[in-house]
C-alpha positions, 0 to 999 in steps of 0.5 A: 671136208672143209668146215661148213660156215654159216655166213648168214648167222655170223655176219651180224656178229662182226661186220657192222662193228668192224667197218666203223674201225676201217671206214676211213681206209675202205670204201663203203661199196667194197665192204659187203664183199670183205664182210662175208670173207671176214665172217667166214674167217672168224668162224673158221678160226674157232673151228680150227683153233687157229690164230692169224699173225699179220705183218704191218704191210697187210691191207687194213681188212686183214690187219684190223679185221681178222688178225689176232696178232700184228706187228713187224718181224720182231714182234711177230717172232716174239708173239709166235712163241706165245700163241695158244692155238693149234694152227697159225696162219701167217699173213705175210711172206714165206720167211715169216711163216718159216720163222713162226714154224721154227719157234712153234715146231709142234704147231701147224703153220700155214701160208695162204699163198706160196708165191708170197716171197721176198726179194731179200730172201731170194738174194742170198743162198746158203752156199753164199754164206759159206763162201763168206765164212771162208773169205772172212774166217772167224767173223760172226755172221748176222743174218736179217730175218728176211732170209730162208731157214736154210740161210739162217741155219748157216748164221750165228745170229739173226736180227730184224730192222728193229734190233739190228744195232742191239744184236751187233753190239751184243757180240762185242766185236769190231767186225761182222758180216751182215746180210743180205740187205746192203742198205740196212747194213750200211745204216747200222754200221753208221750207228754202231761204229762196227765194221760191217761186211755187207751183201748186195741184197736190196728190198724192192720196195725200199730201194725205190725211195730217193733223197730227191723224192724226200726233198720234193715231199718237203717242198710239196708238203711244208712241215711234213715229218719224214720217217724212213725204214732202214732198208732205204738207201743211206742218202734217204735216211740222211734226209729223213727226220727219223729212221726205224723199223715199222714198229718204231715208226708207228711208235713215233707217230703215237708219241709225237703226233706230227700233224703231217707225216710221211712213212717211207715204207710199204703202202699199207703201213700208212693205211694201218697207222692212219686208221688209228690217228684219223686226225693226222695227215698222212702223205702217201708216196706208195711203193707196193710190195707185190709179195705182201699183196698176194695175201688176201682175205680170200686165200686166208679163208681157203687156207683155213678151209683146206689147211693149205699151204703147210710150212715144213722145214727140214729138221737138219736145218731147223735146229741151227736156224732156230738157234740163230733166231733164239739168240736174236730173241735173247738180246734185250 
């Protein structure tokens, strides 16, 4: 039986204070609906001894109002190991929930919507990795965390966009296989001087940005500072003022406080950073991730009420996949 939540009792504890934090991003007319879901989730977290991990691409009502830990893929992977709870709800996509389960095998990990996938994770299969190893014997395989546990299990080490360069350089080799994001691989190769054999996977959000769009933004918004995610095409990175992971972009804004800035990444990233810096102007060319947007307050609440959908990993895959992730986390 689902836990009983007294919304009337809990509403005054959270809703009013939280809205002040997000009022620049969420219209007041929408807030009463969000507030009821937020209060229910807060109560359910206590009942279930649960925490919510939210990626930077989650909407503000999730990212700023119900999440306990937030960040990019690397931050969430690290934070997952420190969680003191029985249940982890991953407000993100499926490969992130699998990574949390790999690092917390004794905890219950829930994904609110099984349809929250990833174009990169879907672009490569374990058999593809095995064929690459046959074609390039002895060349280490570096796998982006945006992959299934089954693909990670075929890899030597994982990486994120935030630590890809450090991971590759830590191997001390002249040549690596890096998959599945072709643009990330090409951008990292340009930074490291290591020969990178790339796969043809692309992020359906970041591949949409173009160099021409960056030039148009500069014309339309004089003085704009352009920050780009390394999953963007190399010609976009060449036009940008800075390239880095979502965490690196947020840190750039925090440190430099550009008066006018554009983040070439998923829509909600700008919303979440802008809430912290209302004095800055955020230009928003919006490319939406349909998978991230499958996660809502409503299905987070239902996940905690019903304890669905639990993420499980075949033990035969979990051990080598965990080893690849742990090797990544050991890189400083």
